GUKOLPA-36704 format. One line per 2 residues: their letters; for each residue x, y, z of C-alpha. Coordinates in steps of 0.2 Angstrom, whole numbers, plus 5000, padded with zeros to 4 digits. Layout:
GUKOLPA-36704
a	X:Y:Z  ...
//
This chain:
GUKOLPA-36704
mp	4107:3566:4813  4108:3584:4817
fs	4091:3588:4826  4093:3572:4836
el	4111:3577:4840  4106:3594:4845
tk	4092:3588:4857  4103:3575:4864
kl	4116:3589:4868  4103:3600:4875
aa	4096:3586:4886  4113:3583:4893
qi	4115:3602:4897  4098:3602:4906
et	4102:3587:4916  4118:3596:4922
qw	4108:3612:4926  4095:3603:4936
nh	4107:3590:4944  4093:3578:4951
eg	4094:3559:4950  4076:3558:4944
lt	4079:3570:4929  4091:3561:4917
ad	4096:3566:4900  4086:3551:4892
si	4070:3556:4902  4072:3574:4898
qn	4074:3570:4879  4058:3560:4880
ef	4049:3575:4886  4053:3586:4872
gt	4039:3591:4860  4034:3604:4847
pp	4027:3621:4852  4008:3623:4847
np	4014:3639:4838  4030:3638:4827
kl	4034:3656:4831  4037:3651:4849
gh	4052:3640:4844  4058:3624:4837
la	4056:3613:4853  4046:3614:4869
lp	4050:3606:4886  4036:3605:4899
cf	4043:3608:4916  4030:3600:4927
ka	4040:3585:4932  4055:3595:4936
sk	4045:3607:4946  4039:3593:4957
ll	4056:3585:4959  4065:3602:4962
gk	4052:3610:4973  4050:3625:4962
ps	4035:3632:4952  4036:3626:4934
ne	4036:3644:4927  4052:3648:4938
va	4060:3632:4932  4057:3637:4914
kd	4064:3655:4917  4080:3648:4925
la	4083:3637:4909  4080:3653:4898
ta	4093:3662:4908  4106:3648:4909
lt	4105:3640:4892  4103:3655:4880
td	4118:3656:4868  4122:3663:4851
ev	4117:3646:4844  4101:3643:4853
tv	4088:3655:4861  4078:3649:4876
ta	4062:3658:4881  4050:3654:4895
tg	4031:3653:4891  4022:3649:4907
py	4028:3631:4912  4036:3628:4896
an	4054:3631:4890  4055:3635:4871
fr	4071:3633:4861  4075:3641:4845
wn	4091:3637:4835  4100:3649:4824
tt	4091:3645:4807  4106:3648:4796
kl	4117:3636:4807  4103:3623:4808
yq	4102:3624:4789  4120:3620:4788
ri	4119:3606:4800  4104:3597:4791
ar	4109:3601:4773  4126:3594:4775
dv	4120:3579:4784  4107:3575:4770
fa	4118:3577:4756  4133:3568:4763
kg	4123:3553:4768  4110:3552:4754
ra	4101:3535:4756  4108:3533:4773
yg	4101:3549:4779  4092:3547:4796
sd	4104:3533:4801  4117:3532:4815
rs	4128:3519:4824  4118:3519:4841
ga	4115:3501:4839  4133:3495:4834
sk	4138:3479:4843  4120:3475:4847
ti	4110:3460:4840  4091:3461:4838
li	4081:3445:4833  4064:3449:4826
ey	4051:3436:4823  4037:3441:4812
cs	4024:3435:4800  4026:3417:4806
pn	4010:3410:4798  4003:3393:4800
ia	4007:3388:4782  3998:3376:4770
kk	3987:3390:4765  3989:3407:4757
la	3994:3422:4767  3978:3430:4773
fq	3974:3448:4778  3976:3444:4796
hi	3994:3440:4793  3998:3458:4787
rs	4000:3467:4804  4013:3456:4811
tl	4022:3455:4794  4022:3474:4791
lg	4025:3479:4809  4040:3467:4810
nv	4047:3472:4794  4047:3490:4797
ia	4054:3489:4815  4068:3478:4808
ni	4072:3490:4794  4073:3504:4807
yd	4085:3494:4818  4095:3491:4803
hl	4096:3509:4799  4101:3513:4816
gy	4116:3502:4816  4110:3486:4824
kt	4114:3469:4818  4096:3463:4814
er	4091:3445:4811  4074:3443:4803
in	4065:3427:4807  4049:3419:4799
fv	4045:3405:4811  4032:3396:4801
gd	4019:3384:4808  4023:3368:4798
wg	4019:3356:4812  4006:3352:4825
sq	3988:3349:4826  3983:3362:4812
fa	3995:3354:4799  3989:3337:4804
rl	3971:3342:4801  3976:3347:4783
la	3986:3331:4781  3970:3322:4785
av	3960:3333:4774  3972:3329:4759
el	3971:3310:4763  3952:3311:4762
wg	3948:3323:4748  3965:3329:4741
dl	3968:3331:4722  3985:3324:4722
al	3988:3328:4704  3984:3346:4706
la	3996:3347:4721  4010:3338:4712
sg	4010:3348:4695  3995:3360:4695
pl	3996:3380:4695  4002:3386:4712
aq	3987:3397:4715  3975:3383:4711
am	3984:3371:4722  3984:3383:4736
dh	3965:3387:4734  3962:3368:4734
lf	3971:3366:4751  3961:3380:4758
ei	3944:3373:4752  3948:3355:4760
yv	3955:3363:4776  3938:3373:4779
rf	3928:3357:4774  3938:3347:4787
hq	3933:3358:4801  3915:3359:4795
ea	3914:3340:4795  3924:3338:4812
ek	3910:3349:4820  3898:3335:4816
dp	3909:3320:4818  3923:3320:4831
sy	3931:3305:4823  3939:3317:4810
le	3949:3325:4824  3955:3307:4829
ka	3961:3305:4811  3971:3321:4812
tk	3979:3315:4829  3984:3299:4820
cl	3992:3309:4806  4002:3320:4819
ql	4008:3304:4827  4013:3296:4811
le	4022:3313:4806  4031:3314:4823
ag	4036:3295:4821  4044:3299:4805
de	4032:3289:4794  4039:3291:4776
kt	4022:3293:4766  4016:3305:4779
ka	4032:3315:4779  4033:3316:4760
lw	4015:3323:4759  4020:3335:4773
kq	4035:3341:4763  4025:3343:4747
ir	4012:3354:4756  4026:3364:4765
dl	4036:3368:4749  4020:3374:4740
sl	4015:3385:4755  4032:3393:4756
ks	4033:3397:4738  4016:3405:4738
ae	4020:3415:4753  4037:3421:4746
qt	4028:3427:4730  4015:3437:4741
ls	4028:3444:4753  4039:3451:4739
rl	4025:3462:4733  4026:3470:4751
sv	4045:3472:4750  4046:3460:4765
kf	4062:3450:4767  4069:3437:4780
dh	4086:3432:4784  4079:3415:4791
ve	4064:3406:4786  4062:3392:4798
ge	4049:3380:4804  4043:3371:4820
sa	4048:3355:4811  4067:3360:4813
yi	4066:3356:4831  4056:3339:4831
ds	4072:3329:4831  4079:3338:4846
ih	4062:3340:4855  4065:3325:4866
ht	4080:3334:4873  4070:3350:4876
lq	4057:3341:4885  4070:3332:4896
dv	4078:3349:4900  4061:3358:4904
ka	4056:3343:4915  4072:3343:4925
ka	4075:3362:4927  4057:3369:4928
na	4050:3356:4940  4037:3349:4927
kv	4024:3337:4933  4011:3325:4926
sd	3993:3331:4926  3980:3319:4919
ga	3993:3310:4909  4000:3326:4902
wi	4016:3336:4907  4014:3354:4913
ve	4024:3367:4921  4016:3379:4934
ve	4021:3397:4931  4021:3409:4946
gi	4007:3422:4944  3998:3413:4930
st	3983:3402:4935  3984:3392:4918
pa	3999:3380:4918  4011:3378:4903
li	4006:3362:4894  4023:3355:4886
qk	4017:3338:4881  4000:3330:4878
kd	3995:3314:4886  3996:3305:4869
gt	4015:3310:4869  4014:3323:4855
tl	4022:3340:4857  4014:3358:4856
yl	4018:3375:4849  4025:3380:4866
tr	4037:3366:4867  4044:3370:4850
dl	4045:3389:4855  4055:3384:4870
aa	4067:3374:4859  4068:3388:4846
aa	4072:3401:4859  4086:3391:4866
dr	4093:3387:4849  4092:3406:4844
yk	4102:3412:4859  4115:3398:4856
rf	4117:3404:4837  4115:3423:4839
sf	4119:3428:4858  4105:3441:4855
dr	4103:3457:4865  4084:3457:4862
ml	4072:3445:4854  4056:3452:4849
yv	4040:3442:4844  4028:3452:4834
vs	4012:3442:4837  3994:3447:4840
eq	3988:3452:4858  3977:3436:4857
qr	3993:3426:4861  3998:3436:4876
lh	3995:3421:4888  4006:3410:4877
fq	4021:3422:4878  4018:3424:4897
ll	4020:3405:4899  4034:3404:4887
fg	4044:3418:4896  4039:3411:4913
vl	4045:3393:4909  4062:3400:4903
kk	4064:3410:4919  4059:3395:4929
mg	4072:3385:4920  4085:3398:4926
te	4088:3404:4909  4099:3420:4911
wa	4093:3428:4894  4074:3426:4897
dr	4072:3444:4901  4079:3449:4884
ce	4063:3441:4876  4049:3452:4873
hl	4031:3450:4865  4027:3465:4854
sf	4008:3463:4854  3996:3471:4842
gt	3977:3473:4840  3965:3461:4832
vl	3959:3462:4814  3940:3462:4814
fg	3930:3456:4799  3913:3465:4801
ae	3909:3462:4820  3919:3446:4820
km	3938:3440:4820  3944:3433:4804
st	3945:3414:4804  3954:3403:4791
re	3946:3387:4797  3928:3394:4796
gr	3932:3401:4778  3930:3419:4784
vi	3946:3426:4777  3952:3438:4764
fl	3968:3433:4756  3982:3445:4755
da	3985:3443:4736  3967:3447:4733
ll	3968:3463:4743  3984:3468:4734
de	3976:3465:4717  3960:3475:4722
ak	3971:3489:4728  3981:3489:4711
er	3964:3489:4701  3958:3504:4711
am	3974:3513:4709  3974:3510:4691
ae	3957:3517:4689  3961:3533:4699
sl	3977:3536:4690  3969:3535:4673
kk	3956:3547:4678  3969:3560:4683
np	3982:3555:4669  3974:3546:4654
dl	3991:3545:4645  4001:3538:4660
qn	4015:3526:4654  4019:3510:4663
kg	4001:3510:4670  4003:3492:4678
ai	4019:3495:4687  4013:3512:4694
ae	3996:3505:4699  4005:3491:4709
mv	4016:3504:4718  4002:3515:4722
gt	3990:3502:4727  4003:3493:4738
aa	4008:3510:4746  3989:3512:4751
ii	3989:3495:4759  4005:3497:4769
fg	4003:3515:4774  3985:3512:4779
el	3989:3497:4790  4004:3506:4799
sa	3994:3523:4801  3986:3516:4817
sr	3995:3512:4833  3999:3494:4834
qr	3989:3492:4850  3973:3497:4841
di	3960:3484:4834  3957:3486:4816
ef	3940:3483:4808  3943:3478:4790
nw	3935:3491:4778  3939:3491:4759
eq	3935:3509:4756  3946:3515:4771
ml	3960:3503:4768  3961:3507:4749
al	3959:3526:4750  3970:3535:4739
dg	3966:3553:4745  3969:3561:4762
et	3983:3556:4774  3988:3540:4764
gp	4003:3532:4756  3999:3539:4739
yv	3998:3556:4746  4016:3555:4752
qy	4021:3547:4735  4013:3561:4726
al	4024:3573:4737  4039:3564:4732
vr	4034:3564:4714  4031:3583:4715
cr	4049:3585:4722  4056:3575:4708
sl	4046:3585:4695  4053:3602:4701
la	4071:3595:4701  4069:3589:4684
ka	4062:3605:4678  4077:3614:4686
el	4089:3602:4678  4083:3609:4661
kg	4090:3626:4666  4107:3619:4671
pl	4115:3606:4682  4109:3606:4700
aa	4121:3607:4714  4116:3604:4732
lk	4118:3619:4743  4126:3614:4759
da	4127:3632:4766  4114:3646:4765
pt	4121:3662:4757  4127:3675:4769
gy	4113:3685:4777  4099:3674:4769
vf	4083:3677:4778  4072:3661:4779
ae	4053:3662:4776  4042:3653:4788
ee	4038:3640:4776  4056:3637:4772
en	4060:3636:4791  4046:3624:4794
ll	4051:3612:4780  4069:3612:4786
la	4064:3607:4803  4053:3593:4796
ig	4068:3587:4786  4079:3587:4802
rl	4067:3577:4812  4069:3560:4803
gt	4082:3552:4815  4072:3558:4830
vl	4057:3550:4824  4066:3533:4820
hq	4072:3532:4838  4054:3536:4844
cl	4048:3521:4833  4060:3510:4842
rd	4057:3517:4859  4038:3513:4857
sd	4041:3498:4845  4028:3506:4834
pv	4030:3513:4816  4015:3524:4817
hl	4027:3538:4822  4035:3536:4805
tr	4019:3537:4795  4013:3552:4804
yl	4030:3560:4801  4029:3557:4782
id	4012:3565:4782  4018:3580:4792
is	4033:3583:4780  4022:3581:4765
ks	4011:3594:4771  4025:3606:4775
ln	4031:3603:4757  4014:3607:4750
rf	4013:3623:4760  4031:3628:4755
yy	4026:3624:4737  4010:3634:4736
ql	4016:3649:4746  4034:3652:4739
pv	4040:3652:4721  4054:3640:4718
lq	4060:3641:4700  4051:3657:4697
at	4059:3666:4712  4068:3682:4706
dp	4082:3681:4719  4095:3668:4714
aq	4099:3664:4732  4081:3660:4735
vq	4081:3648:4720  4096:3640:4726
vr	4090:3637:4744  4073:3632:4739
ls	4079:3619:4727  4091:3612:4739
lv	4076:3611:4752  4067:3601:4738
qa	4081:3590:4735  4083:3587:4754
ta	4064:3584:4756  4065:3571:4741
qt	4079:3561:4750  4070:3561:4766
le	4053:3556:4759  4062:3542:4749
ng	4071:3536:4764  4056:3536:4775
ls	4045:3527:4762  4059:3514:4759
ll	4059:3510:4778  4041:3506:4776
gi	4044:3495:4761  4036:3507:4749
sc	4042:3511:4732  4038:3527:4723
pt	4034:3529:4704  4042:3543:4694
em	4025:3550:4689  4007:3548:4695
//
């Protein structure tokens, strides 16, 4: 990727120039930013940190860089404590255009992750009910991060570790035994069967609040399940199969995919070995009949086996982690799970370390903020939930209404509305930093105007429309080198710079484990395109060189937008 390669090369030169162990090329590259005024340059470097470590005023540090690093290719100027860098625009165009048109759909990619294996666990719902809106953050964050790792050359293993065991599933089994419509579950429509499971799951918790004996029945169901009772296991499998089929249909609408869909149940047969291993290596002990492990620095002990002998989610996570390292020898394993589960992962990683597991430090919890429903958290057991399919259906209906207002003769209305509505949901969800809490708001989530997914889609549609009109005048050829002596307008240069930033942005997403940088970038490049479009004639330009350069910039923008949207899991219609 040209711009990221240029900044990497520049950072290495500055590291050599400064020659201080606290000022590495990586740390310097992370300091680069964009000048507040484009006329100052293409890149800005604040010199405050270097000033402190080198013992020189920051404005002098900036001036020294300007003197040492200015060449025919890059001009460096000092503006107070900032060093500003401007590359030769013609050479920059050549680098970027050649890269875009050579790589196409692979534009923005590199091989920086070659030979490294990343495991990412995301979505991971407790099944036996439809996917709900609270599952969307883990699902989308994990999917996009996995897509970016793929794009940057990593071997990426995507895991959906579903909750198909334990107390919650046992409560549903108890509910089915009490009130389940077995005929509906066996042969009824999938959506109705899933609605029925949700209704009796909520009813179970309502009844259990009044009568604790319901919870005792659920405990017996779990004991029967772990003991391998055939009748209980058959019912469990039926519910599990229905749930996974329902989830797969919903996830396909979001372009979410997995390499492995695995359940906690996969580790039940080996759980006894896991318990023995933990007890022996982590100094587990009995407390009030249950087995616990005390983790240094955490007041709450890790409960690995209840006094009734049944296992817990933590126990199964320990078994899964060991199995995954055995299977994949991963370099990193990321769990994309809500901030509410922070203690769980502290205990999980703490037990792994106490066991002497050499790869425990490769495990990381990527937490994210809570989805609020009004002033409260969503809760499936209390029936306070919005199902993901219902949200996507509503988005599609609103997109349809909006599209028909603007274009009554729109063809393929249903398919276009699905793409636009889904884009609004995905982009809206990923436009906030992953650490922020989100309060559910229909109007905000489904907005089709402003800095939204549909806004970016429309920018891509505009590019395609321009290119289609140009094709009518003759075959298009991507211009890889600007004509000799070509003078770039400010809007052309800004659009070129925006195109060139894709690879840098993708690395920033991985550095912070947050796709928000990609959504912001796609808004920025769409705005640059619109300023370019409204300020400069393209097909109407009188200078043939301008027509060539501008059409090639439109082609490169279209490819960049398409690649960025694809990484988010967003498709784009040909018209809107």
